[in-house]
C-alpha positions as a Markdown table, in Angstrom:
| # | Residue | x | y | z |
|---|---|---|---|---|
| 1 | Met | 130.2 | 113.7 | 71.5 |
| 2 | Asn | 132.9 | 112.8 | 74.5 |
| 3 | Leu | 131.2 | 110.0 | 76.3 |
| 4 | Phe | 133.8 | 110.5 | 78.9 |
| 5 | Ser | 133.7 | 114.2 | 79.2 |
| 6 | Ile | 130.0 | 113.9 | 79.8 |
| 7 | Ala | 130.5 | 111.4 | 82.9 |
| 8 | Asp | 132.9 | 113.2 | 84.4 |
| 9 | Ala | 131.1 | 117.0 | 83.8 |
| 10 | Ile | 128.0 | 114.7 | 85.1 |
| 11 | Ala | 130.5 | 113.8 | 88.5 |
| 12 | Gly | 131.1 | 117.5 | 89.1 |
| 13 | Gln | 127.8 | 118.3 | 89.4 |
| 14 | Tyr | 127.7 | 116.2 | 92.4 |
| 15 | Thr | 131.5 | 117.6 | 94.0 |
| 16 | Gly | 131.3 | 119.4 | 97.4 |
| 17 | Ile | 127.7 | 117.5 | 98.0 |
| 18 | Thr | 126.8 | 117.5 | 101.9 |
| 19 | Ala | 124.0 | 115.9 | 103.7 |
| 20 | Thr | 122.7 | 116.4 | 107.4 |
| 21 | Tyr | 121.1 | 113.9 | 109.6 |
| 22 | Gly | 120.6 | 113.8 | 113.6 |
| 23 | Gly | 122.7 | 117.2 | 114.1 |
| 24 | Glu | 125.8 | 115.4 | 112.1 |
| 25 | Thr | 126.8 | 116.7 | 108.8 |
| 26 | Gln | 128.7 | 114.5 | 106.6 |
| 27 | Ser | 130.5 | 115.2 | 103.1 |
| 28 | Leu | 131.6 | 112.1 | 100.0 |
| 29 | Glu | 134.6 | 111.1 | 100.1 |
| 30 | Leu | 134.9 | 110.3 | 96.4 |
| 31 | Cys | 132.7 | 111.9 | 93.3 |
| 32 | Thr | 134.1 | 110.0 | 90.1 |
| 33 | Ala | 133.6 | 108.9 | 87.2 |
| 34 | Leu | 136.4 | 106.8 | 86.7 |
| 35 | Leu | 135.0 | 103.3 | 88.5 |
| 36 | Pro | 137.1 | 102.5 | 91.2 |
| 37 | Asn | 138.4 | 98.6 | 92.2 |
| 38 | Thr | 136.9 | 98.9 | 95.8 |
| 39 | Ile | 134.8 | 101.3 | 98.0 |
| 40 | Thr | 136.3 | 102.1 | 101.3 |
| 41 | Ala | 134.1 | 105.6 | 102.3 |
| 42 | Ser | 131.6 | 105.2 | 104.9 |
| 43 | Thr | 130.4 | 108.6 | 104.2 |
| 44 | Gly | 129.5 | 108.0 | 100.6 |
| 45 | Val | 131.1 | 107.8 | 97.3 |
| 46 | Ile | 129.5 | 109.1 | 94.0 |
| 47 | Leu | 130.0 | 106.9 | 91.1 |
| 48 | Val | 128.5 | 108.1 | 87.4 |
| 49 | Phe | 128.2 | 104.7 | 85.6 |
| 50 | Pro | 128.9 | 104.3 | 81.7 |
| 51 | Pro | 125.9 | 105.1 | 79.5 |
| 52 | Ser | 123.2 | 103.3 | 77.5 |
| 53 | Ser | 121.0 | 104.7 | 74.8 |
| 54 | Glu | 117.5 | 103.8 | 73.0 |
| 55 | Asp | 117.6 | 106.1 | 70.4 |
| 56 | Leu | 120.9 | 108.0 | 69.4 |
| 57 | Glu | 120.9 | 108.4 | 65.3 |
| 58 | Ile | 122.1 | 110.4 | 62.6 |
| 59 | Gly | 119.5 | 112.4 | 60.6 |
| 60 | Val | 119.5 | 114.9 | 58.1 |
| 61 | Ser | 122.3 | 117.4 | 57.6 |
| 62 | Ala | 124.5 | 114.8 | 59.7 |
| 63 | Ile | 123.2 | 116.2 | 62.8 |
| 64 | Arg | 124.0 | 113.3 | 66.0 |
| 65 | Gln | 120.9 | 113.3 | 68.0 |
| 66 | Gly | 119.1 | 111.4 | 70.8 |
| 67 | His | 119.5 | 110.2 | 74.2 |
| 68 | Leu | 122.5 | 109.1 | 76.8 |
| 69 | Ile | 121.5 | 107.8 | 80.0 |
| 70 | Tyr | 123.9 | 107.9 | 82.9 |
| 71 | Leu | 123.2 | 106.3 | 86.2 |
| 72 | Val | 124.7 | 107.6 | 89.1 |
| 73 | Arg | 124.9 | 106.3 | 91.9 |
| 74 | Met | 126.1 | 107.5 | 95.9 |
| 75 | Leu | 127.1 | 104.4 | 98.0 |
| 76 | Arg | 127.1 | 104.3 | 101.4 |
| 77 | Asp | 128.7 | 101.6 | 103.6 |
| 78 | Pro | 126.8 | 101.4 | 106.6 |
| 79 | Val | 128.2 | 101.9 | 110.4 |
| 80 | Asp | 125.2 | 102.7 | 112.3 |
| 81 | Val | 122.2 | 100.4 | 111.0 |
| 82 | Pro | 119.2 | 102.6 | 113.0 |
| 83 | Thr | 119.8 | 105.6 | 110.9 |
| 84 | Arg | 120.4 | 104.2 | 107.5 |
| 85 | Thr | 117.2 | 105.3 | 106.0 |
| 86 | Gly | 117.5 | 109.1 | 107.2 |
| 87 | Trp | 121.0 | 109.5 | 106.0 |
| 88 | Leu | 119.5 | 107.6 | 102.7 |
| 89 | Tyr | 116.3 | 110.6 | 102.2 |
| 90 | Ala | 119.4 | 113.2 | 103.8 |
| 91 | Trp | 121.6 | 112.3 | 100.5 |
| 92 | Ala | 119.0 | 112.3 | 98.2 |
| 93 | Ala | 117.9 | 115.6 | 99.4 |
| 94 | Gly | 121.8 | 117.1 | 99.0 |
| 95 | Met | 121.8 | 115.5 | 95.8 |
| 96 | Gln | 118.7 | 117.2 | 94.4 |
| 97 | Asp | 118.4 | 119.6 | 91.6 |
| 98 | Arg | 122.9 | 119.2 | 91.3 |
| 99 | Val | 122.0 | 118.3 | 87.7 |
| 100 | Glu | 119.5 | 120.9 | 86.7 |
| 101 | Gln | 121.9 | 123.9 | 88.1 |
| 102 | Asn | 123.7 | 123.8 | 84.9 |
| 103 | Leu | 121.8 | 121.7 | 82.0 |
| 104 | Asp | 124.1 | 121.7 | 79.6 |
| 105 | Leu | 127.1 | 120.4 | 81.8 |
| 106 | Asn | 129.6 | 123.5 | 80.1 |
| 107 | Leu | 129.7 | 120.9 | 76.9 |
| 108 | Pro | 127.1 | 123.0 | 74.8 |
| 109 | Thr | 128.5 | 122.0 | 71.0 |
| 110 | Tyr | 126.5 | 118.7 | 72.1 |
| 111 | Val | 125.4 | 118.9 | 75.3 |
| 112 | Ala | 121.9 | 120.1 | 74.5 |
| 113 | Glu | 120.4 | 119.3 | 77.7 |
| 114 | Ala | 120.8 | 117.0 | 81.4 |
| 115 | Glu | 118.1 | 116.2 | 83.4 |
| 116 | Val | 117.4 | 113.3 | 86.0 |
| 117 | Thr | 114.6 | 111.8 | 84.8 |
| 118 | Gly | 114.4 | 108.7 | 87.8 |
| 119 | Phe | 115.6 | 108.0 | 90.9 |
| 120 | Arg | 115.8 | 105.3 | 93.7 |
| 121 | Leu | 116.7 | 105.2 | 96.8 |
| 122 | Glu | 117.4 | 101.8 | 98.8 |
| 123 | Leu | 119.1 | 100.2 | 101.7 |
| 124 | Asp | 121.5 | 97.0 | 100.2 |
| 125 | Gly | 120.6 | 98.3 | 96.9 |
| 126 | His | 123.4 | 98.0 | 94.9 |
| 127 | Glu | 126.1 | 95.4 | 95.3 |
| 128 | Tyr | 129.7 | 96.8 | 93.9 |
| 129 | Ala | 133.1 | 94.9 | 94.8 |
| 130 | Gln | 131.3 | 92.4 | 96.1 |
| 131 | Gln | 129.9 | 94.4 | 98.7 |
| 132 | Leu | 126.5 | 95.4 | 99.8 |
| 133 | Tyr | 126.1 | 99.5 | 100.1 |
| 134 | Asp | 123.0 | 101.8 | 100.8 |
| 135 | Val | 122.3 | 103.4 | 97.5 |
| 136 | Val | 120.7 | 106.8 | 96.3 |
| 137 | Glu | 120.6 | 106.7 | 92.3 |
| 138 | His | 119.5 | 109.2 | 89.9 |
| 139 | Glu | 118.8 | 108.6 | 86.1 |
| 140 | Val | 120.7 | 111.4 | 84.2 |
| 141 | Thr | 119.3 | 111.3 | 80.6 |
| 142 | Val | 121.7 | 113.5 | 78.3 |
| 143 | Thr | 120.0 | 114.9 | 75.5 |
| 144 | Ile | 123.0 | 114.9 | 72.4 |
| 145 | Tyr | 122.5 | 117.2 | 69.2 |
| 146 | Glu | 125.7 | 117.8 | 67.6 |
| 147 | Gln | 126.6 | 117.6 | 63.6 |
| 148 | Ser | 128.5 | 114.8 | 63.2 |
| 149 | Val | 132.0 | 115.2 | 61.4 |
| 150 | Thr | 133.1 | 111.9 | 60.6 |
| 151 | Val | 129.8 | 111.4 | 58.2 |
| 152 | Gly | 130.2 | 111.1 | 54.3 |
| 153 | Ala | 127.5 | 110.6 | 51.9 |
């Protein structure tokens, strides 16, 4: 299991999405699992944050299984304050169902399934590099199931 490969594969699911609001279409300026020092994008970036896990375990036959939770955040630095809410809804629609289009993220040797299990839309909802951004957040739960080669009896 390679945690970065999973994060990078999740980021890849969102690459190329667009959002349309008020007759204007915008594309992302960045979609990555390598978190940048700063964000300068006015149309939006998607960042995949390192995972957390509550139930990863190794069971019988040295099978590692459980769930990893990755937070995917579309951050947008709003310029035109009156249209901020509309853009949040537009980006949420653009991001919808992207992960479920490829449930194993092309990592079938250890990813059994990836799915969005929660979301959040919030004006000024996330601070990054000491600046507040509007956020559309997906909680992506990745189910891991793999033979562990490092466990010995």
